DRENTITI-286722 format. One record per residue (C-alpha): residue number from 1; residue in one letter; z, x, y. Coordinates in Angstrom, 2 decimals. Layout:
REM DRENTITI-286722
PT num residu      c3      c1      c2
PT NUM      A       Z       X       Y
...
//
This chain:
REM DRENTITI-286722
PT num residu      c3      c1      c2
PT   1      M    1.64   14.04  -14.11
PT   2      F   -1.12   15.89  -12.25
PT   3      R    1.54   17.74   -9.79
PT   4      G    3.91   18.68  -12.68
PT   5      A    1.26   20.50  -14.95
PT   6      P   -1.31   22.30  -13.10
PT   7      S   -1.05   25.63  -15.31
PT   8      L   -1.69   22.83  -18.59
PT   9      L   -4.46   20.87  -16.45
PT  10      S   -6.68   24.01  -15.25
PT  11      G   -6.67   26.12  -18.01
PT  12      E   -9.99   26.94  -20.77
PT  13      R   -8.57   24.12  -23.09
PT  14      A   -7.98   21.46  -20.24
PT  15      P   -7.20   17.70  -21.88
PT  16      T   -9.33   14.87  -21.16
PT  17      V   -6.83   12.86  -19.09
PT  18      F   -6.79    8.71  -19.06
PT  19      F   -5.08    7.52  -16.45
PT  20      D   -5.76    4.36  -14.37
PT  21      V   -5.51    3.56  -10.66
PT  22      D   -4.26    0.29   -8.85
PT  23      A   -4.25   -0.19   -5.51
PT  24      S   -1.38   -2.77   -5.17
PT  25      L    0.90   -0.60   -7.25
PT  26      W    0.35    2.47   -5.43
PT  27      A    0.48    1.21   -1.92
PT  28      R    4.08    0.69   -2.21
PT  29      F    4.23    4.25   -2.19
PT  30      A    2.12    4.47    1.01
PT  31      V   -0.30    5.97   -1.26
PT  32      T   -3.94    5.17   -1.53
PT  33      P   -6.27    5.23   -4.73
PT  34      A   -8.32    8.33   -3.22
PT  35      T   -5.28   10.21   -2.89
PT  36      V   -4.71    9.73   -6.25
PT  37      K   -8.51   10.68   -7.81
PT  38      R   -7.95   13.61   -5.43
PT  39      L   -4.93   15.32   -7.36
PT  40      P   -7.02   16.35  -10.64
PT  41      G  -10.07   17.27   -8.60
PT  42      G   -7.48   20.62   -7.60
PT  43      C   -7.12   21.65  -11.15
PT  44      G  -11.22   21.71  -11.57
PT  45      Y  -11.77   17.81  -12.92
PT  46      G  -14.39   15.57  -12.29
PT  47      I  -13.33   11.81  -11.95
PT  48      D  -15.55    9.08  -14.23
PT  49      C  -14.99    5.69  -15.41
PT  50      W  -16.73    3.59  -17.87
PT  51      R  -19.12    1.03  -16.39
PT  52      E  -21.69   -1.15  -18.34
PT  53      G  -21.74    0.86  -21.44
PT  54      E  -21.86    4.39  -20.17
PT  55      L  -19.55    7.01  -18.17
PT  56      R  -20.57    7.50  -14.63
PT  57      S  -19.19    9.46  -11.93
PT  58      V  -16.56    8.06   -9.49
PT  59      A  -16.65    9.15   -5.75
PT  60      L  -13.20    9.99   -4.15
PT  61      D  -13.50    7.53   -1.59
PT  62      E  -15.01    4.72   -3.66
PT  63      S  -12.55    2.33   -4.50
PT  64      D  -11.49   -1.21   -6.63
PT  65      D   -8.80   -2.95   -6.67
PT  66      H   -8.17   -1.63  -10.46
PT  67      E   -9.93    1.62  -12.00
PT  68      D   -9.74    2.83  -15.77
PT  69      L  -10.53    6.64  -14.81
PT  70      L  -11.11    9.54  -16.95
PT  71      R  -11.84   13.47  -17.02
//
């Protein structure tokens, strides 16, 4: 999705994108969660998650087995 829509994701009216990263699912494609998180960053997005009742910024190299992310 991120590779297929750079003009939409980089535009003035870029949408909020909700996605999840699951290390075990991406591993079979030889892709790490950090790689997936970097893709929207190329379009000017930051990465956040909902933790403990608030939005928190997520570092690209930070990894849980499964994360629900948005930006």
